[in-house]
Each structure stands twice: as C-alpha cells, then as structure tokens.
N, C-alpha and C positions, 0 to 999 in steps of 0.2 A: 341834453343828454349826458348820464350816467358817464363818466370809463371813453375808451374807447369803442369808436365803431370796429375797426377791423384789429386783428388780433395775428400777426405773423407770424409762421415759426418756420425757425432755419437748421434741420441737427443738422451739426459741425463734426469732422474729424481729418485734423491734417488736411485742413481746409485751403491753406496759406493761399496757394496760386491764384488763385482764383476769387477766395474770402472779398477780399475789400472791394471788386469790382460789384458783386453781387447787392453786398451792403449799399454801395450810391445805388446800385437801381430801386431797390428801396426810401431808400434815405431820402430820395429827389423825386418822390414821386406828387403831382401836382392835388392829390387828395391825400393830406396830413393826417387824418382825425387817423389813428392804424396805433397801436404799440408793437414793437417788434422783439419777439422773445427767440433768443439764439440759448440752443441749448451744446453744451463741448462736451464729447468725448472719451475724456482726458489724452487730447489734441496733443502730441514729442514733437512738434513744429510750432510755427510761434501765432497760431489759429486766436486762444486765450490772449495772446498780450495784444491782439489787432480786437478781438470783439471787446476787451477791457480800452481800449484808447476809442476805439467808435461810443462807448456808452460813458463815461465820461465827457462828451462834447454835442450828446445827442440823448436828454432824458428819455424819447418816446422809447430808447431800446432799455430789454432788460436781458441777461447773462446771466448761466449759471452751469457748472463743472459740475461732472458724475461721473464719478468710478465706471472705470473702463466698460461697455456695453457689448458691444464691435456692431449693432443690428440699427437700423433707425426706429423700427417695435417700440424698442424701449427708453429711445428720449419721447414718442410720440406719449406711452405710458406716465415720463417724468413731468412733458409739460399742461397736459392735462387740463388736472388743477391750477395752475395756476391761466388759464386763459381770458382774458376781464370781457372783450370783446361781443361784441351782439356777433359776429360773425366770425370764422375762419380760413387761412390762407396759406398753405404752404407752397412752400420751393426748397429743391436743392441748395445746399451750399458753391453753387458754380454756373446757375441760371439765370438766365435778366431778364427786367421785363422797361416794356416800354414805358413813357413818364405819366399817361395816361391809365396805365394800364387796372390801376381800383380805382378812380374816377369812372373811367366806363362802365364797371362790374355794376360800382354802386347807383348808378342813377339805370342801367339796365333792372335791376332787382327795386329800385324804387317805381320804376312805369307800370312791372304786372306783378310784385308784392314771392319774388321769384326765394324757395329755401335757397336754391344754389345759382348762380353764374359762371358760363365758364368761357374765359377770353379766349383770340383766337394761336394755336401751338404751334409754335417754327423752331423747328429744327437747326443746328448750328453748330462749330467746331470752332473756331477760334475767335473768329467776328462777325459781328452781327450781317456786314457787307454776307457772310458767306451764310447766311441763312438763307432756306430752304423752302423758296414758293410755293413753287409746283408742289412738294407734298405740307404742306400748311395742313392742320386738322385745324376746321373751322365750321361753323355754325352748318349740320347739313343742306346741300344743295345752297347752300352759300344764302338763309334765311335768316335773316340776325331779329325779324319779328316770332319766327314762331315758340313756342315756348311748350315745353315735354310733359307728360308726366313721367312716373317713375321708374314703370317698369319697360316704358320703353328707354329712355336713357341705362338703362340697364344692359338692354340688347346690344343697344351701337356700344357700348363701351368693350364691350367682352371681348371686341376685333382690333378696337381702337379707331372705329369712325368717329369717336366723339373722346377726350383723352380724360382724364382725372385729375388736375388741377385745378381748382374751379374754389370761387368762393362760395361760401357753405355756411348753412346759418351753425352759432355751435350746439346748441343744445343736440344739434345728431350724433357730435362725439361724447356726451357727458357721459355715454351709460358705455359708452364702445370702445372695453381692453384691445387693445392692439396682443394678438399675440408676439412672441418675444421668441420661437421658435423657429421663426419664418424671417427670412432676410426682404420678405416683399408683400408684409401682410396688411401692409397700407394701401396698398394695392383692395384687397380684398372687404379693408371699411370702408373704400371710398366710392368701390362698386355696390356695396349692401348702404353706402348713405342716400344714394341715386335711388336705389331700387323705393328705398320708403320715404322721398321725399315727395312734396305734391307737387308744384313747378321747376323746371330746369328751365333755364333762360341761356342765353347767348351775347356777347357785347362783344366789341371791336379792338377795345388793347389785346397788347398782344404778347404772352409767355414763350422767353426762349430757353429751349433748353438742350443743354449743352452735351453734346457726344461728341462720342472720341477721347476723352480721358481716360487714363491706363487707368487709374484708381479709382474708378465709378465703380461700386457694385454692382452695377449692371452689365458691365462686359460681360461674356463671355467664359476668358479667361480667367477671370474669380470662382472662387470653387460657390462660393453660397450660391451664386447667380442657378446653381439647375435645383435650389427649392422651391423656384415661379412652379415645378411640376409639383410640387404640397398645396401651393395657394389655386391651380387650377385647378384640384382636384376635390379645395374645401368649395370652387366655389359652384360647381356641381352640384352639390351636396344643398349647397342652399336653393339651388335652378329648386331640386328637386321637394324640399322642402315647400320653397312658396309656387306649388305646381305648375311650373311654366306647360306650356304643349309639348306634345311628345315630337315635332321636329324641333319646335323648339330645341329641343335637347340632345337629339342628337347631331344637330348643325355644333353645336357647341360641341359634345363630343365625340367632331373627326376634328376639329381645332382643337383640341386635348388630344389627338393622337399627333396632328400636323407638328404640335410644339413636342414631344416626346422621340418624334423619331429626326426631327431637327438640333434637338440639344446633344441627341445621343450619336450620332454624326460627328458632332464639335467634338465628342467628348475623344468617340475612336480617333479622329485624326489629329487631338491636340493633346492626349492623358499623360506622354512623359512630361510635358510642361505641367505637372500637377506631381505632390510627395507622393509615396504609395502613402503617408496617413489621407489625403484627401481622395486620390484616387475610388479608396476602398467605400470611405464617406459617400462616393459620387452614386458609385456602381448602389449603395446600398437605396442610394435614393430611389432610381432606378427598378429594381425590384420590389420597393416597395411599391410605385405604381404601375408596375405589371401585375402585378397581386391586384391594384383597382378596378385594370383593364381586364379579369378575369371574368370580370360579374357582367360587361358591357361585350362579349365574343359577339354575337350574333349584329350586332353596329359595324362591328371591323373589319370581319371580314365580310361582307359587305360592302362595307368600303375596299377592302383590299381586290375583291371579284369587276372591280372597276378598273383596274389598277390595268396602264400595257403590262405587253410581256417586258418588255424594257424597266419596264419599274419596280415591277418583280423582284426580276435578278436585282437589279439593286441596293433591292431590300435585302433579299437572303444575302448579298453580301455582307452587303451593314452589320448584320444581325450578326451570322456569320463568325465575323470578325469581333465579338466578345466573347470570343470563345465558347465554348459546346456549352454555356447558362444561354446564351443567345442564342445558338443553334438548334438543340432541342426547344428553348421558349418557340423559337419564331413557329418548327411545328406544331407545337400545341396549337399556341396562336391561330394562324391562318388557315393551317390547313385540313383539321378537325371538324367535326362540324358539331356546329350550337345543339347541346342536347337541349 
C-alpha cells in the first residue's frame, strides 16, 4: 500500500503544557504505518518549537503553522487536503492513547470492513491512574462484536452513548467543509459521518480524554463554549432533512432544551466573569436559540407541564434573573397555549 494507512491530525494552540506527552503517545504506538499532521494556530508559547523538534526526529510527522484562526474547524479545513492515509484519526493536543490503540482499531476494521471504528474512551485529569473506569464510553452493552449501521450510531452519539473520536475512512472528510463560525462544528461533522457510514465497529484500544484543563475551549468558562447551542440546532435540522421518526426528533428537542437551560443557568451564575462584549455575544446566542425554540412550542410546553411545581418555580426564578427579556419570554414560551 502506498502512503500511510492512518493520517493522525492534532490541532495545536498554546498547548506546550501537555503537547509532548500527547506526541509521545502517538509516536510510540505499536502500529507504525501512520503519519502525524500537527497544525499550529500561531501559538505564542513553546508549542511550535516542540513540534519542530519532534518533526526533525521522526519522518512520520508533518507540521504546519498557519495564521491565527481561533478554532479547530479552521485547522480542519487547512489540513483536509493534506491527509494521505486511507483512514483518519483526530485527537486534541492534551489527549492520550493506549500504546495499542491504533493496532486494535485497524485489526477490528479489517475483521468487519468497517467504515468507522471507535476505541474505548476514558476521561482523566492529570494522570492515567485517575482515569474514570466507571464512566468509560465503550461498546454498547460491552459487546465488541457488534457492528452498527450509520443511523443507529448517529442516534447513540447524540447523548454520548458512543463518542466521536474514531478511526474513519478519509473519503468521508473529502467533501465535508467545516463551519468555521462555530467552535465545535467538528462534532456536527462526526455525527454526519456516522449517519452516512455503512458499518461502525468497536475496539478495545483506549482513547484518554483529558478534562479539567482550564485552557480547553470546551470548558464552560470559555465564551465560545456557548456556540454548542448553534451546533445542536444544526443537528436537529439534519435529522429533519433525513426524515427521522417523530419520537426521535422530540427526544432530541428535549435534549437541546436541557442543554439550553444548563448553559443558561451557568451563564447567569457566572456572567460577571465575562467581559461586557462577551456577555453581549453570549446573550445574542441565547436569543438566537430562543427564536428557534419558538417554532417548537408545543413540544416544550408539554415537557414543562410534566415538571414538578418546585422545578417550575426554579425555572421561573432562573429565567427572571435574565431581566425583563427572560421573564417575558418565559411567560410567552411556557404559559401561552400553542397555536
């Protein structure tokens, strides 16, 4: 086979704290037929120097530095034309892998001709000894022999019963432009890939997702984190376009609403930690999402009526804390009858 079997992609920005550990985890894999592409987003720390040092010592590694873009989707669009492997695997600059992760995924792919293969995913903070075994995301029902169709995989991914860090055929990325206006549009793309793949399998290699990194963009304290609301709405439109069943659409609408409420409560409690400009941008996102909710009033009115009195009071107090906008919208959204 010409070229590498796997193209590994790592976007980098000011990741020097954990970057070396991540590079070591990739370069020391038992499966060696891969290339590692790292795209540096004009880091201001030692990240670029670290990448240069490793690239000089390992020919499998290719690096590039681009103008500061501010999010991972821009790095994805920069690297997509450069990927040469039959398969692609993505990880962040602070994630880790078991030494056999690639080997296990490739073996499973060959066994069942899968389009995508998912390793086990474990969350950790500082050391792998801290990895949360009880909350690991593994093959459903721990059945590693199963092979899922794309539609089933898509539905399971919506509430993270399966994760999105996958070995995937490169062809699925070829025509998939990443939306650069939303920080987590890669999550939208991964779910869209699930939807269109024929066969999705599972392996026992391990992917370790680092949490608790204060600089991570997925930290709720980061203003861009609220853009997840926009991605959730895109996924809902995709489900409607693909003619999912009504009960599946309603289940995801409730999930979207729960995410909205959770982020809203976090914002109200912590809004003084954001600059006035950031507060304004976050409020605009909530208003944008509320406008979308207005098209689905009947679903949310039904969900609200099932809450206990205590839960209803909590929602009133939480929304009224947002000022007249929140309180008036609360009355309109929950108390008026659906037309």
